[in-house]
C-alpha positions in Angstrom: 31.0 20.0 46.6 31.5 16.2 46.5 33.9 16.2 49.5 31.2 17.8 51.8 28.6 15.7 53.6 25.8 17.4 51.8 27.5 16.8 48.4 28.1 13.1 49.1 24.4 12.8 50.2 23.3 14.5 47.1 25.3 12.1 44.9 23.9 9.1 46.8 20.3 10.1 46.2 21.0 10.8 42.5 22.5 7.3 42.1 19.7 5.8 44.1 16.9 7.4 42.1 18.8 6.7 38.8 18.9 3.0 39.8 15.2 2.9 40.7 13.9 5.0 37.8 16.3 3.7 35.2 17.3 6.1 32.4 14.1 8.1 32.9 10.5 7.8 31.9 10.0 7.3 28.2 6.8 8.1 26.2 4.5 5.2 25.4 5.8 2.7 23.0 5.4 3.5 19.3 3.2 0.5 18.8 0.5 1.9 21.1 -0.9 5.0 19.4 -2.8 6.6 22.3 -4.3 5.4 25.6 -6.0 6.7 28.7 -6.9 5.2 32.1 -9.7 6.9 34.2 -11.6 6.3 37.3 -15.2 5.3 36.1 -16.9 7.2 38.9 -15.0 10.5 39.1 -13.5 10.7 35.6 -10.1 11.4 37.0 -7.2 10.5 34.7 -4.7 8.0 36.1 -2.6 7.5 33.1 -2.7 8.9 29.5 -0.6 9.4 26.4 -1.8 11.1 23.3 -5.3 11.0 24.7 -6.4 13.9 22.6 -4.8 12.8 19.4 -7.4 12.0 16.7 -7.7 8.3 15.8 -10.1 6.0 13.9 -12.4 4.3 16.4 -13.1 1.1 14.4 -15.8 -0.9 16.1 -15.6 1.1 19.4 -18.1 3.1 17.4 -20.7 0.4 18.4 -20.6 1.8 21.9 -22.3 5.0 20.7 -24.7 2.8 18.5 -25.6 1.1 21.8 -25.8 4.4 23.7 -28.3 5.9 21.2 -30.4 2.7 21.3 -30.5 2.6 25.1 -31.6 6.3 25.2 -34.4 5.5 22.7 -35.5 2.7 25.0 -35.5 5.0 28.1 -37.4 7.7 26.3 -40.2 5.2 25.3 -39.4 5.3 21.6 -38.5 1.6 21.6 -38.3 -1.4 23.8 -36.0 -4.4 24.0 -38.7 -6.4 22.3 -39.1 -3.9 19.4 -38.5 -5.3 15.9 -35.3 -4.9 13.9 -35.5 -5.9 10.3 -32.6 -7.0 8.1 -32.7 -4.7 5.1 -30.9 -4.9 1.8 -28.9 -1.8 2.8 -27.8 -3.4 6.1 -27.0 -6.8 4.5 -24.5 -5.2 2.1 -22.1 -4.3 4.9 -18.9 -6.4 4.9 -17.9 -8.9 7.6 -17.9 -9.2 10.5 -21.6 -9.8 10.0 -24.5 -12.2 10.7 -25.9 -12.3 7.2 -29.6 -12.8 8.0 -31.8 -12.9 4.9 -33.5 -9.7 3.9 -36.7 -9.3 5.9 -35.6 -11.3 8.9 -37.0 -9.8 12.0 -35.3 -9.9 15.5 -35.5 -8.0 18.7 -33.5 -4.9 19.7 -32.3 -7.0 22.6 -30.8 -9.5 20.3 -29.3 -6.8 18.0 -27.5 -5.2 21.0 -26.1 -8.5 22.1 -24.9 -9.2 18.7 -23.2 -5.9 18.1 -21.6 -5.5 21.5 -20.2 -9.2 21.6 -19.9 -10.4 18.1 -19.5 -6.9 16.5 -21.7 -7.6 13.5 -21.7 -4.7 11.1 -24.9 -5.5 9.2 -26.9 -5.7 12.5 -25.5 -2.3 13.6 -27.0 -0.8 10.5 -30.2 -2.6 10.8 -30.5 -1.5 14.4 -29.9 2.1 13.5 -32.5 1.9 10.8 -35.0 0.5 13.3 -34.3 3.1 16.0 -34.2 6.3 13.8 -36.0 5.3 10.7 -33.0 5.5 8.5 -29.2 5.0 8.6 -28.6 8.7 8.0 -31.0 9.8 10.8 -29.3 7.4 13.2 -25.8 8.7 12.3 -27.1 12.2 12.9 -28.4 11.1 16.3 -24.9 9.6 17.1 -23.3 12.9 16.4 -25.8 14.8 18.4 -25.1 12.6 21.4 -21.4 13.0 20.9 -21.7 16.8 21.1 -24.0 16.7 24.1 -21.5 14.4 26.0 -18.6 16.7 25.2 -16.8 14.5 22.7 -15.2 17.4 21.0 -13.0 15.6 18.6 -15.4 12.9 17.5 -17.3 12.6 14.2 -19.4 9.6 13.2 -20.1 8.7 9.5 -21.5 5.2 10.1 -22.9 3.1 13.0 -20.3 0.3 12.9 -16.8 1.7 12.4 -15.8 0.2 9.1 -13.1 2.2 7.2 -14.0 5.8 6.6 -11.3 8.5 7.2 -14.0 11.0 8.1 -14.9 9.0 11.2 -12.5 10.0 13.9 -12.4 10.2 17.7 -9.8 10.3 20.5 -9.0 8.1 23.5 -10.3 11.0 25.7 -13.6 11.1 23.9 -14.0 7.3 23.9 -13.4 7.3 27.7 -16.2 9.9 28.1 -18.5 7.7 26.0 -17.5 4.5 28.0 -18.1 6.3 31.3 -21.5 7.7 30.1 -22.5 4.2 28.9 -21.9 2.7 32.3 -23.4 5.6 34.3 -26.4 6.5 32.2 -27.3 2.9 31.3 -26.0 0.4 33.9 -28.1 -2.3 32.3 -25.7 -2.1 29.3 -23.2 -4.2 31.5 -25.5 -7.2 30.9 -24.7 -6.9 27.1 -20.9 -6.3 26.8 -19.5 -8.6 29.6 -19.9 -11.9 27.7 -17.0 -13.7 26.0 -19.2 -15.0 23.2 -22.6 -15.8 21.9 -24.2 -19.1 20.8 -26.7 -18.7 17.9 -28.4 -22.0 17.2 -25.5 -24.5 16.7 -23.0 -21.7 16.0 -20.7 -20.4 18.7 -19.3 -16.9 18.0 -16.5 -15.7 20.2 -15.9 -12.2 21.2 -12.5 -10.7 20.5 -12.4 -9.5 24.1 -12.9 -13.1 25.5 -9.5 -13.7 26.9 -9.5 -10.3 28.7 -12.9 -11.1 30.3 -11.9 -14.8 31.2 -8.4 -14.1 32.6 -8.1 -10.6 34.1 -9.4 -10.2 37.6 -12.5 -8.1 37.8 -12.8 -7.6 34.1 -16.4 -6.8 32.9 -16.2 -5.2 29.4 -16.4 -3.4 27.1 -15.6 -3.4 23.3 -12.8 -4.2 20.9 -12.2 -2.8 17.4 -9.9 -3.2 14.4 -9.4 -1.8 11.0 -6.0 -1.4 9.3 -5.9 2.4 9.6 -6.5 2.2 13.4 -4.7 -0.9 14.5 -6.2 -2.8 17.4 -8.4 -0.8 19.8 -10.1 -1.6 22.9 -12.4 0.0 25.5 -12.0 -2.1 28.7 -13.3 -1.9 32.2 -12.3 -3.6 35.5 -13.8 -3.6 38.9 -11.9 -4.4 42.0 -12.7 -3.7 45.6 -15.6 -1.5 44.9 -13.8 0.6 42.4 -14.0 0.6 38.6 -11.5 1.8 36.1 -11.9 2.3 32.4 -9.1 2.1 29.8 -9.1 3.2 26.2 -6.2 1.8 24.0 -5.9 2.8 20.4 -3.4 1.5 17.8 -1.9 -1.6 19.3 0.0 -4.0 17.0 -2.2 -7.1 17.6 -5.1 -8.4 19.7 -2.8 -9.8 22.4 -0.8 -6.7 22.7 -3.9 -4.5 23.4 -5.2 -7.0 25.9 -1.8 -7.4 27.7 -1.3 -3.7 27.7 -4.7 -3.2 29.1 -4.0 -5.8 31.8 -0.8 -4.1 32.7 -2.4 -0.7 32.7 -5.2 -1.8 35.1 -2.8 -3.5 37.5 -0.7 -0.4 37.9 -3.8 1.9 37.9 -5.5 0.1 40.9 -2.4 1.0 42.9 -3.1 4.6 42.5 -5.8 6.2 44.7 -6.0 9.6 43.1 -5.7 10.9 39.6 -4.8 14.2 38.2 -7.0 16.2 35.8 -10.5 15.2 35.0 -11.0 13.6 31.6 -13.4 16.4 30.6 -10.6 18.9 31.2 -8.4 17.5 28.5 -9.1 19.8 25.6 -7.7 20.6 22.2 -6.2 18.2 19.7 -2.6 16.8 20.0 -2.3 15.3 16.5 -4.0 14.0 13.4 -5.0 10.3 12.8 -2.2 7.9 11.4 -1.7 7.8 7.8 -3.3 5.1 5.7 -1.9 1.6 6.1 -1.1 1.9 9.8 -1.4 -1.8 10.4 1.3 -2.5 7.9 3.8 -0.3 9.6 2.9 -1.4 13.2 3.1 -5.1 13.0 2.8 -7.6 15.9 6.0 -7.6 17.9 6.2 -11.4 18.2 6.2 -13.9 21.1 9.7 -13.0 22.5 8.9 -9.3 22.6 5.5 -10.0 24.2 7.3 -11.8 27.0 9.9 -9.2 27.4 7.2 -6.5 27.8 4.3 -8.3 29.5 5.5 -11.4 31.4 4.0 -11.0 34.9 6.8 -13.0 36.4 9.4 -10.4 35.4 7.5 -7.2 35.7 9.1 -4.6 37.9 7.3 -3.9 41.1 7.6 -0.1 40.7 5.5 1.9 38.3 8.2 4.0 36.6 9.3 1.4 34.1 5.7 0.6 33.2 5.4 2.0 29.7 8.9 1.2 28.6 9.6 -0.7 25.4 11.5 -3.9 25.4 15.1 -3.1 24.3 17.7 -5.4 22.9 19.1 -6.0 26.4 15.7 -7.1 27.7 15.2 -9.4 24.7 18.4 -11.2 25.2 17.4 -12.0 28.8 14.2 -13.7 27.7 14.3 -17.5 28.1 12.2 -18.8 25.3 12.3 -22.5 26.5 9.4 -21.7 28.9 6.9 -20.8 26.1 8.1 -22.7 23.1 6.6 -26.0 21.7 8.7 -29.0 20.7 8.5 -27.9 17.1 10.0 -24.5 17.9 6.7 -22.6 17.5 5.4 -20.3 20.4 3.2 -22.0 22.9 0.4 -19.3 23.0 -1.4 -21.0 25.8 1.5 -20.5 28.1 2.0 -16.9 26.8 -1.5 -16.1 27.6 -1.1 -17.6 31.1 2.0 -15.5 31.7 0.9 -12.2 30.1 -2.8 -12.2 31.2 -3.0 -14.8 33.9 -4.7 -18.2 33.8 -8.4 -18.4 33.0 -10.4 -17.6 36.1 -13.8 -18.3 34.7 -15.0 -20.9 32.1 -15.9 -19.9 28.7 -19.7 -19.9 28.6 -21.3 -18.1 25.5 -24.5 -16.3 25.9 -27.4 -18.0 24.1 -29.0 -15.6 21.6 -31.9 -16.1 19.2 -34.1 -13.9 17.1 -36.5 -13.4 20.0 -40.1 -12.5 19.6 -40.4 -8.9 18.1 -43.7 -7.2 19.1 -43.5 -4.1 17.1 -41.3 -1.5 15.6 -39.7 1.5 17.4 -41.4 4.9 17.1 -38.8 6.3 14.9 -39.5 9.6 13.2 -38.0 8.5 9.9 -36.8 12.0 9.1 -33.9 14.2 10.2 -36.3 17.0 10.9 -38.4 14.9 13.2 -35.2 14.0 15.1 -34.5 17.7 15.8 -31.2 17.5 14.0 -30.1 20.0 11.2 -29.7 18.4 7.8 -26.3 19.9 7.6 -25.1 17.7 10.5 -25.8 14.5 8.6 -22.5 13.1 7.3 -22.6 11.7 3.8 -20.4 8.6 3.8 -18.0 8.5 0.9 -18.7 5.8 -1.8 -16.6 2.7 -1.6 -15.9 1.7 -5.3 -14.6 -1.7 -4.3 -17.7 -2.6 -2.4 -19.9 -1.2 -5.2 -18.0 -3.3 -7.8 -18.4 -6.5 -5.6 -22.1 -5.8 -5.2 -22.6 -5.5 -8.9 -20.6 -8.7 -9.6 -22.6 -10.5 -6.9 -25.8 -9.5 -8.5 -24.6 -10.6 -11.9 -23.5 -14.0 -10.4 -27.0 -14.4 -8.9 -28.8 -13.6 -12.2 -26.5 -16.2 -13.9 -27.3 -18.8 -11.2 -31.0 -18.2 -11.9 -30.5 -19.0 -15.6 -30.6 -15.4 -16.9 -28.4 -15.1 -20.0 -28.4 -11.3 -19.8 -26.5 -11.3 -16.5 -23.6 -13.4 -17.7 -20.2 -12.2 -16.8 -16.7 -13.2 -17.8 -14.4 -15.6 -15.8 -12.1 -12.7 -15.3 -14.9 -10.7 -13.6 -15.7 -13.7 -11.4 -12.2 -14.0 -10.3 -12.1 -10.4 -9.1 -13.9 -11.4 -5.8 -13.2 -14.2 -3.4 -14.8 -17.6 -4.0 -16.8 -17.2 -0.8 -18.5 -14.1 -2.2 -19.1 -15.9 -5.5 -20.9 -18.7 -3.6 -23.3 -16.0 -2.1 -25.7 -16.5 -4.9 -26.6 -20.0 -3.9 -29.7 -20.4 -1.9 -29.7 -21.3 1.8 -31.2 -24.5 3.0 -35.0 -24.4 3.4 -36.1 -22.6 6.5 -32.6 -21.1 7.1 -32.6 -17.4 8.2 -29.1 -17.0 6.7 -28.0 -16.3 3.2 -25.6 -19.0 2.3 -22.1 -17.7 1.9 -22.9 -14.2 3.4 -23.4 -15.1 7.1 -20.9 -15.0 9.9 -19.1 -18.1 8.6 -17.6 -16.1 5.7 -14.6 -15.7 6.0 -13.6 -18.1 8.6 -10.4 -16.9 10.3 -7.8 -19.3 11.5 -8.2 -19.7 15.3 -5.4 -17.9 17.1 -5.2 -16.8 20.7 -3.4 -13.6 19.6 -6.6 -12.1 18.2 
């Protein structure tokens, strides 16, 4: 066979394709749990892996919170100027949060900007209470919209995405939601395409800011993180009159999800046609990751980032696109180009080389309480919302959060001079000092509860997150 012209030609093409394709396409890296890339207009799937595997949405949940709110506005049950009130229930949510005092009133417009840019959990609950009359009724409305949109593997138990293993989705379902949010409410783009907000003298950065500031055509949408999900993102990019949407679940760090999204879009815009429509992906391809996913799927480190995402060394073809960085590739990485004099990674250079230089200046959106003019016309009951009571998820109690709340209340009573509320030093040590300081009163005229606002805890600035 090999001595004949046809045989030699066959061997030539085998060698040629082996050289171009490498050892053959591999499944996506283990440190990306699931992803999908779709055309925002047609819904055609350009790339996907594990798109129907169940996963925890984390703060991507807030896209549905926004969707239900925009629908209430369109149906005349609320306006952007309608009042949202910080309740005791909403204030009890853990950070990220704004921490307005109970009774503080602000507009739905302000609430939407805060949840989509800053991702404040307490405001998400307060918004749900305003729109539907109660948190439970709002959660029921979220699930009703998920069913109507065809999000077949999605179940919501809260409006923010904080840990609850009963709250699940898939990359496919989140892509359907992201596409619907853009299509049904194009005005939503004015809320999620900002890299940060400025509230008074405080500047609050979006976790999606580097993507928005560096990737050509980037215009949204939402990030999310809890330990059990890893780093998630719903992202959108428009170039040459075409918009693509990517959902990435389970990255090992904020930079990885952003760099992977950038790479996904760059390759995706080179494809003119997709295969199946996102709605045609049915069934379930797996269960969510086991508890503690973030501890098993750690950040790969600067050298591995550069081996995988350095735009100077990316192959021009699309076949090596989702390949992991192996030992051979790591050995080829020259660390001198992105290492500081003290030997630590130069993250500014790494961002430039994996995402590109900043194309626009960082300009946070100015946000205030607004001037609320009234309350939404919420039914206040599940029956009034036309949703069966059996469809209302009952969130499981969080004993840690309950214990912290009880200790906080005792600390507050102690601070006010109540001897009946005294607690031991051991009990006080059971919660962070920042939480213990929550009992102190804010400065006169402040809308924030001191120690409970967005300044607690204060994370160390890092370009990787």
